[in-house]
N, C-alpha and C positions, 0 to 999 in steps of 0.2 A: 682212418687217417685223414680223410678229407675234412671230417668234423673237427679233428684236432687242429688242423691248419686254420680253419675258420675261427676257432677260439683264440689262437695265438694272434691272428690279425686283429681281432676285436680288442684284445688286451693292449696291443701296441697302439691302436688308435686312441684308446682311453688315456694311455700314458702321455701321448703327444698332446692331447687336449688339455691334460692337467698342467703340463709344462707351459703351454701357451697361455692358459688362463691364470696360473698362479706363480709359475716359476720365476718370472721377471719382476714381480712386485716386491718381494722381500719383506722383512718385518717393517712395520710402520715406525717412523722416527718419532722422537719426542716432540711434544707440542712446542710451538714457537714461544719465545720469551714472553712471559705473562699471558700467553695465549690471547692477547688483546689486540684487535685490529687497529686500535687507535694509538698503539705504542710504536714509536719509531724504531725500536731496537737499539742496539749499541753501535753507534757510528762515531768515528774519530771526529772530535770537534763539536759534537752535538751536546746540548745541555742534558744532564742526567734526567731521565724520566720524562723527557719531552714527548708530548703526544701530538701527532700530526693533525688529528681531527680538531684540536683546539682552533686551528686556523683553516685547515683544508676540509671543509664540509659544505653541503649545499646551501646553508643559510649564511655562513660567514666565509666566503671563499677569497683567499688572498689574491686570486686572479683579478677580481674586481677591486679589491682594496688597494692593490699595488698599481693597477692600471691607471687610476686617477692620478696618483702621484707621478707615475712614469710619463703620463701625458704632460704634466707640468714640467718635469725634469727635462724632457726633450726640447723645451723652449728655453732652458737655462744655458748659460755660457759654459757650464760644466760639460754639457753634452756635445758642444760643437766648437768651431774656431780652432785656435792653435793649441788648445789644451792637450789633446791626445798626441800631438806630434812630439812632445817632449818626453820621450820614454827612455832616455839615457840615465846613467847612474846618478847624475847630479840633480835631475829634474823629476824622475819617475816617482819619487816619494810623495809628490803631491799631484802630478798630472795624470796618474793612472791609479785605478782601484788597487791593482796588485801591489804597487809600490807603497801606497799608504798603509795597506794591511801589513806589509813587511815591517814598516816603522812601528806600527802598533804592537806587533808581536815582539819586537825588540825593546819595548817600553820607551818609545820615543827618544832615542839618543839625540843629543844636541847636534851632532853632525848628521845631516839628513841623507847622506849617500846610501843608495840601495843598489841591488843588482839591476842590470838593464832588463827591461821587460819587453820581450818580443810578442807581437800580436796582443797588445794590451787593450784593456777596456777603459773608457773614460771614467772619471770620478762619478760613480753612480750610487745606487741604493746601498750596496754592500761595502762601499768605502766608509760610510758613516754608521751603518747599522749591521748587526750580525744576528738576525732573528733565530737561526738554528742553534747557535752557541749560547745565546742569552735566553731563548725561549720567548722573546717578545721583540718589539720594534724600538726599544730604547736605544740611545746612542752607545756606540762602542766605549766611549770614554768621555768624562767631563772633568778630569783633573785640571788644575791650573797649569798654564803654559808659560815656560820661560822663553823670552824673546831676546835674541842676541842683539847687542848694541853695536852700531858701526860708527860711533863717534867716540874718539879717544877721551878717556876720563869719565865717561858716562856708563853706569852699571847696566847690566842686562835687566830687562823689565819682566814683571810678573803679571800675566793676564788671567783674571779669574772672574768670568762673567757667565757662569752656569753653562747651558747648552752651547753658548757662543764659543766656549773653549774648543769645541770640536772644529768649528770653522777656522779658528785662529791657529790650529795645527798647521794650516797651510797659508792662511792670509796673514803672513808675517814675513820678515826679512829671511832670505835664504842663507843658510850657513855654509852650504857647499859653494865652492868657487867664490869666496868672499871678495868684496871690493878691497883693493889695496893700492896705496896706503889709506888708512882711515884719517879723516881730518881732525885737527886738535884745536878747540876753541881758545885755548890758552896761548897759542903761538901767534902773537900779535905784533911782534917786532918786525921792522922793515926787512930784516935779513932772514926771517923765518920763511922758508920756501917749501912748498909741497910740489912734487913732480908726479903728474898723473900720466899713466901710459896706456890707459884703456878707454875706448869710446863708450864703454858701459860702466862708467864710474858712478854707481849708485847701488843701494842695498836691495835691488830686485823690485818687482812690481807689487808684491803682496804686503804692503805696509798698513793695511786697514786696521789691524789690531793695535799697532802703536798709535796711529792717528786717533783712534777712538779714545784711548786712555790718556792721550796727551804726552807722549814721549817718543823718542826716536829721531826727532828732527834735530838739526844743528842749532843749538841755542847760543847766541852770541853773548859774550861777557857784558854785563851791565844792562841787559835788556830783560824786562819782565814778560813772562809768557802765561797766558790765561787758558782756561778750558771752558768749553760750553757745558751746558747741563747734561748733555749726553754721556759725559764721562762719569757722572755721579748719580744720575737718575736711578732710583731704586728698581724700577721695572727693567731698565736696560741692564743694570748690574746683575739682576737675578736671572735674566733670560738671554742677554747678549743680542747678537745679530738677528735671530729669528723674530724678535719683537716687531721689527720693521720689515725685514726682507721676506719673512714667511707669513705675514699677516693674511688673514682671510678677508674676503669682501663678498657682499651679496650682489645678486643681479635681479632687477635693476636697482639703482641707476647705473652702477658701474659694472664692468665685466666680472664674471666669476673668477675664482682663484686660478683657473686654467691658463690665464694670460699674464697675470701679475701676482706677486706674493706667492704663498705656498711653496712648492718645490721648484717654481721658476726662479725664486729668490730675487725677482726683479722689482725695483721700485718704479722704473720707467718701462713702459711697454706700449705696444700698438694694438689697436682693436682688430677683430677679425675682419671687419668690413673694409678697411682701407689699407692697412699695413703701412700707412704713410703718416698717420697722426701720432702724437705723443701724449700718452696718458700717464697718470701717476697714481700709485696706491699709497694713500696717506692714513690708512686705518691705524697703524701703530702710532703715528704722530698724535692722533686725536684721542688717545687714552686719557683717562681722568688724571693720572699722575704725571702727564707730560704736557701737551699743549691744550688739552681739554676738548670736549665735544665740539666739532666744527671749527676749532680755532686754527686749523692748519689746512691749507689747500695748495693746489698747483701754483697759484699766484704767489702765495707765501714762500713756497719752496724756491721758486725761480728768483724771487727777490733776495733770498738769503744767499743764493749761489753767486749772484752777480758781482758783489765786491771782491770775492775771492778770485773769480775768473778774470776780472779786470786787472787785479794785482798780479796774477800769474802771467797774464799776457805782457804786462809792463816789464816784469822781471825777465821774461823770455827775450824781449827786444834788447834789453841792456846786455844780457849775456851774449847774444849774437854780435852786438856792436863791439864787445870786448874781444871777440874771437874765441871765447870759451865754449860756445855752443855753435854747431853748424846749422845751416838753414834747414837741414833735414832732422834737426833736433836731437842730434847725438853729441856726445862730448868730443870736442875737437882735439883728440889726443890719440897717440899710438906709441908703440915701443920705439919706432924710428923717429917719431916727432912728438916727444912728451910735452904736455901742457904744464908749464911752471907758473905757479901763482904765489905771489908774496904781497903782503904777509899771508901766511898759510890760512889764518882765520877767515880771510875773504872767500876762500873756496867753499865755505859754508853756504854761500848764496847759490852756488851751483848745486850743491847737495840738496838744499831745500827746494829748489825748483823741481827736481825729480821726485822728491819725497811727496810734495803736495800733488803733483801731476799724476804720479803712479797710484795714489790713493783712490783715484777714479770716482770719488763721491762729490767732486766739485766743492769741497769744503764742508759738506753737510755732516759728515761723521763727527767733526769737531771744528765748528766754524771759527771760534775764537783762536784756537791753537793754530789752525791753518793760516788765518789772517795775520797773526803775530809773527809766524815764521816768514811770511812773505814781506811784511812791513820791515822787519829787522834786516832782511836780506837787501831790500831796496835801499834802506838807510845806509847800510855798510858800503854798497857799491857807489853811492853818491857822495860818500865821505872821502876826501883825498887821502 
């Protein structure tokens, strides 16, 4: 009897051991998709067949590839300043990565309104690039851009400058909350009056796309408007903004791309040593099909800016004297105290002041067009 009990106890112990060792394992599942450790699997939004190891490996690690560009981007205006604060429906489409991606997914509707973006990220790497959905770091989109006109009788513009098209998705007039009323160059009779009721009567700050191609300003009847070579240069037409703003430079004698050019997108920058000096990257200017090797320098650039800046300052003074512009440089208008201008065409001088000033290039994007807009505005204000 005792030996029988011992046998039962031994069998029970073996059974428990088998359950512990094998019972919880179950049958082995199927091998993973392609059984390939370099394959990403199937994830929503990922390019079909994308392989992680094409980028994520010890020899070519995106950690280091991206860090250099991120270092540059952190010094760009995209990463700081007032950009990220504008996360409401009218502004988030450009001022946040999430908003821009929403516009892209909706195939860039003309009206740029998007959903409000809480806890947004500034316009960064994945605003312009989508490496997982595309399988590389090419731009999300390079289709031509239609830019809305804010001058009556002037058609919308088409901007098609290669990679620069991605830049101009945002560096253009804003179609949400548009300025109203729009000025009309043909209304030149003494009784033709425009009534302005907003202190922000201008087509937003991002007019760089229009300025570059020579459109979007208020063009007075009977005046001829010219364009500088930037609007027609083959290199600029093929690459757009990156030719100058993302140019590389070597060290020495100038600083490396980490402070100017590259993903800083800066033409003007300060050196690491002082943070108080002003340097310029003119690599793009000195390409063979533009100004030529060594043909353009900081001195040349400042000399080209000066006439435009002088004319802008003169126009500013005249507008303040007329009471159209406040000393804080806002339009002297409100719903309770509208600004009435007659003939209406003269309001183009106020429009052009903001158009040239908001371009922020000091005329360099299109020197001749900027200068002609200012000259015609000054002539109009000085004519009784």
